[in-house]
C-alpha positions as CSV (number, residue, x, y, z in Angstrom):
1,X,87.4,93.5,72.2
2,X,86.1,90.0,71.2
3,X,82.8,89.1,70.1
4,X,81.8,87.0,73.2
5,X,82.2,89.8,75.2
6,X,79.6,92.0,73.5
7,X,77.0,89.2,73.1
8,X,76.5,88.9,76.9
9,X,73.0,89.2,78.0
10,X,72.4,92.6,79.8
11,X,72.1,91.0,83.1
12,X,75.0,89.0,83.0
13,X,77.3,91.6,81.8
14,X,75.9,94.0,84.7
15,X,76.8,91.3,87.0
16,X,80.2,90.8,85.5
17,X,80.9,94.7,85.8
18,X,79.5,94.8,89.7
19,X,81.8,91.8,90.4
20,X,84.7,93.5,88.9
21,X,83.9,96.7,90.7
22,X,83.8,94.9,94.0
23,X,87.3,93.1,93.3
24,X,88.6,96.6,92.7
25,X,87.4,97.9,95.8
26,X,88.9,95.2,97.8
27,X,92.3,95.4,96.2
28,X,92.3,99.2,96.7
29,X,91.5,98.5,100.2
30,X,94.5,96.3,100.2
31,X,96.7,99.1,98.8
32,X,95.3,101.4,101.6
33,X,96.0,98.8,104.6
34,X,99.5,97.8,103.4
35,X,101.1,101.2,102.4
36,X,98.9,104.1,103.1
37,X,97.5,103.5,106.2
38,X,100.8,102.8,108.0
39,X,102.3,105.8,106.6
40,X,99.7,108.3,107.6
41,X,99.6,106.7,111.1
42,X,103.6,107.4,111.5
43,X,103.3,111.0,109.8
44,X,100.7,111.8,112.6
45,X,103.1,110.5,115.4
46,X,101.1,107.1,115.9
47,X,104.0,104.8,115.6
48,X,103.0,102.5,118.3
49,X,99.7,101.8,116.4
50,X,101.6,100.7,113.7
51,X,103.5,98.6,115.8
52,X,100.6,97.0,117.3
53,X,98.9,96.6,114.0
54,X,101.8,94.9,112.5
55,X,102.2,92.5,115.3
56,X,98.5,91.7,115.1
57,X,98.4,91.2,111.3
58,X,102.5,90.4,110.3
59,X,101.1,89.4,106.7
60,X,101.1,93.3,106.1
61,X,104.9,93.4,106.0
62,X,105.1,90.9,103.2
63,X,102.3,92.7,101.5
64,X,103.9,96.1,101.8
65,X,107.2,94.5,100.5
66,X,105.4,93.9,97.2
67,X,103.6,96.9,97.1
68,X,104.6,97.6,93.4
69,X,102.6,94.5,92.6
70,X,99.8,95.3,94.9
71,X,99.4,98.7,93.5
72,X,99.8,97.3,89.8
73,X,97.0,94.7,90.3
74,X,94.6,96.9,91.9
75,X,95.3,99.8,89.2
76,X,94.8,97.1,86.5
77,X,91.6,95.9,88.3
78,X,90.3,99.4,88.6
79,X,91.2,100.5,84.9
80,X,89.2,97.2,84.0
81,X,86.4,98.2,86.0
82,X,86.2,101.5,84.3
83,X,86.4,100.0,80.9
84,X,83.4,97.5,81.9
85,X,81.3,100.1,83.5
86,X,81.7,102.8,81.0
87,X,82.7,101.2,77.7
88,X,81.5,97.6,77.6
89,X,78.4,97.4,80.0
90,X,76.5,100.1,77.9
91,X,76.9,98.1,74.4
92,X,75.6,95.0,76.0
93,X,72.3,94.0,74.5
94,X,72.5,90.4,72.9
95,X,75.3,91.6,70.5
96,X,73.5,95.1,69.4
97,X,75.3,98.0,69.7
98,X,73.2,100.6,71.8
99,X,71.8,103.8,70.5
100,X,73.6,106.6,72.4
101,X,70.8,108.9,72.3
102,X,68.4,106.5,74.4
103,X,70.4,105.1,77.3
104,X,67.6,103.2,78.5
105,X,68.0,100.5,75.6
106,X,71.0,98.7,77.2
107,X,71.7,97.2,80.5
108,X,73.3,99.7,82.6
109,X,75.5,99.2,85.4
110,X,73.7,100.4,88.7
111,X,74.4,103.5,90.6
112,X,75.8,101.5,93.4
113,X,78.4,100.0,91.3
114,X,79.6,103.3,89.9
115,X,79.9,104.6,93.6
116,X,82.1,101.6,94.5
117,X,84.1,102.1,91.5
118,X,84.9,105.8,92.1
119,X,85.2,105.0,95.9
120,X,87.9,102.5,94.8
121,X,89.6,105.0,92.5
122,X,89.9,107.4,95.3
123,X,91.2,104.8,97.8
124,X,93.7,103.6,95.4
125,X,95.0,107.3,94.5
126,X,95.2,108.2,98.3
127,X,97.3,105.0,98.7
128,X,99.3,105.7,95.8
129,X,100.0,109.1,97.0
130,X,100.9,108.2,100.2
131,X,103.1,105.4,99.1
132,X,104.9,106.8,96.2
133,X,104.7,110.4,96.2
134,X,104.4,112.1,99.8
135,X,107.9,110.6,101.0
136,X,109.8,112.5,98.3
137,X,107.7,115.8,98.6
138,X,108.4,115.5,102.3
139,X,112.0,114.9,101.7
140,X,112.2,117.9,99.3
141,X,110.5,120.4,101.8
142,X,112.9,119.3,104.4
143,X,115.9,120.6,102.4
């Protein structure tokens, strides 16, 4: 870690952590829309819904063609959010390290940011399961 990351004022550090959490949320929704949602709809027999969705938003096809990049970027943002929320943000207090026994000494990330972060991780995990793991599992079960 560099010294400038730990010398931010608590308000600015919390704002940066919250912003990173929101980016993680939107990127995980991107993985859900591009890869997981169409797969689930087809699995449920709603292929015409997927066709309608793709005709209304044709950019989803190019997004799903690059799903490795989509999942990699979203996963990296979520991992960075976890790092910022649980490692860096608690230590932000004008360059001083925080006392582990007194959590009120440091600017903490708000509860809503943590909820957004964990929601993003759940959405990303669900999308990853459907995009990469569900197909091989179903193939194995069909044998």
